[in-house]
C-alpha positions in Angstrom: 5.4 11.8 0.3 7.0 14.1 2.9 4.8 16.8 1.4 1.8 15.3 1.2 2.3 13.7 5.1 3.3 17.6 6.2 0.9 19.8 4.3 -2.1 17.0 3.3 -3.6 17.1 0.0 -1.4 18.6 -3.3 -1.6 19.5 -7.3 1.5 18.2 -8.9 2.5 21.5 -9.6 2.2 22.0 -5.4 4.9 19.1 -4.6 7.6 20.9 -7.5 6.9 24.1 -5.7 8.1 23.0 -2.4 11.0 20.6 -3.7 12.2 23.7 -5.7 14.5 24.9 -3.3 16.1 21.3 -3.1 15.7 20.1 -5.9 14.6 21.8 -9.4 12.5 19.4 -11.3 9.7 19.8 -14.1 6.7 19.5 -14.1 6.3 16.3 -16.1 9.1 14.6 -13.6 6.7 15.6 -10.1 3.8 13.8 -12.6 6.0 11.0 -13.0 7.2 10.1 -9.8 2.9 11.0 -8.4 2.0 7.7 -11.1 5.1 5.2 -9.8 3.5 6.5 -5.8 0.3 5.5 -7.0 0.7 2.8 -8.5 3.0 1.5 -5.5 -0.4 2.1 -3.7 1.6 5.3 -1.4 -0.9 8.1 -2.9 -4.5 8.7 -4.5 -5.8 11.1 -6.6 -9.1 12.8 -6.5 -9.6 15.0 -9.6 -10.6 18.6 -9.3 -11.9 20.4 -13.1 -8.0 19.2 -14.8 -6.2 18.8 -11.6 -5.0 16.2 -9.7 -4.8 16.8 -6.2 -3.0 14.1 -4.4 -2.8 12.4 -0.7 -0.5 10.0 0.8 -2.6 6.8 1.5 -1.1 6.0 4.1 0.9 7.8 7.6 4.3 8.1 7.6 5.4 5.0 10.3 3.0 3.4 8.0 4.9 3.1 4.8 8.0 3.4 7.9 7.6 0.0 8.9 7.2 -1.0 5.4 10.3 -0.2 4.5 12.4 -1.7 6.7 10.4 -4.8 6.5 11.7 -5.0 3.6 14.9 -3.8 4.7 14.7 -6.7 6.8 14.2 -8.8 4.2 16.2 -8.1 1.9 19.7 -7.3 3.9 19.2 -8.7 6.9 17.3 -12.9 6.6 14.8 -11.3 8.1 16.4 -10.7 11.8 15.3 -8.0 13.3 18.6 -8.3 15.7 21.6 -8.3 12.4 19.3 -4.7 11.6 19.6 -3.6 15.5 23.1 -5.1 16.2 23.8 -3.3 12.8 22.3 -0.5 13.9 25.0 -0.4 16.5 27.7 -1.4 15.3 27.7 1.5 12.9 27.0 4.4 15.5 23.4 4.9 14.1 22.0 4.0 17.2 23.9 4.5 20.6 23.5 1.8 23.8 20.9 4.7 25.8 18.6 4.8 23.1 18.2 0.6 22.7 17.7 1.3 26.4 14.6 3.7 25.9 12.9 1.3 23.5 13.3 -1.8 26.3 11.6 0.8 28.9 9.1 2.2 26.5 8.3 -2.1 24.9 8.0 -2.8 28.9 5.1 -0.2 29.2 4.3 -1.1 26.5 3.8 -5.4 27.5 2.6 -4.7 30.8 0.0 -2.6 29.9 -1.4 -5.1 27.5 -1.4 -7.4 30.5 -2.4 -5.3 32.9 0.4 -5.0 35.5 
């Protein structure tokens, strides 16, 4: 997905080549993964000649939101507070980052109310 988000539409071969430095995958494996991503609604393809050209359906941020929602539902009983507490306790997010988020949320809320 990252390759499609950063580089735009690509063939399976181009995606395999971009992955090659870190992951030695067969062309058929890349095509299988792309097919699964397409089945799940993350990518779509257009046919140009004999080649399929794949592109992302949603922005990275939207996919991240869906993933976080799934994590909340599966592991935190739907509780954002439980997730954030776990992130702080495990030092994934520190207090300064949370304070910055609180500031941004407050700014966004003031913008909505016009204050």
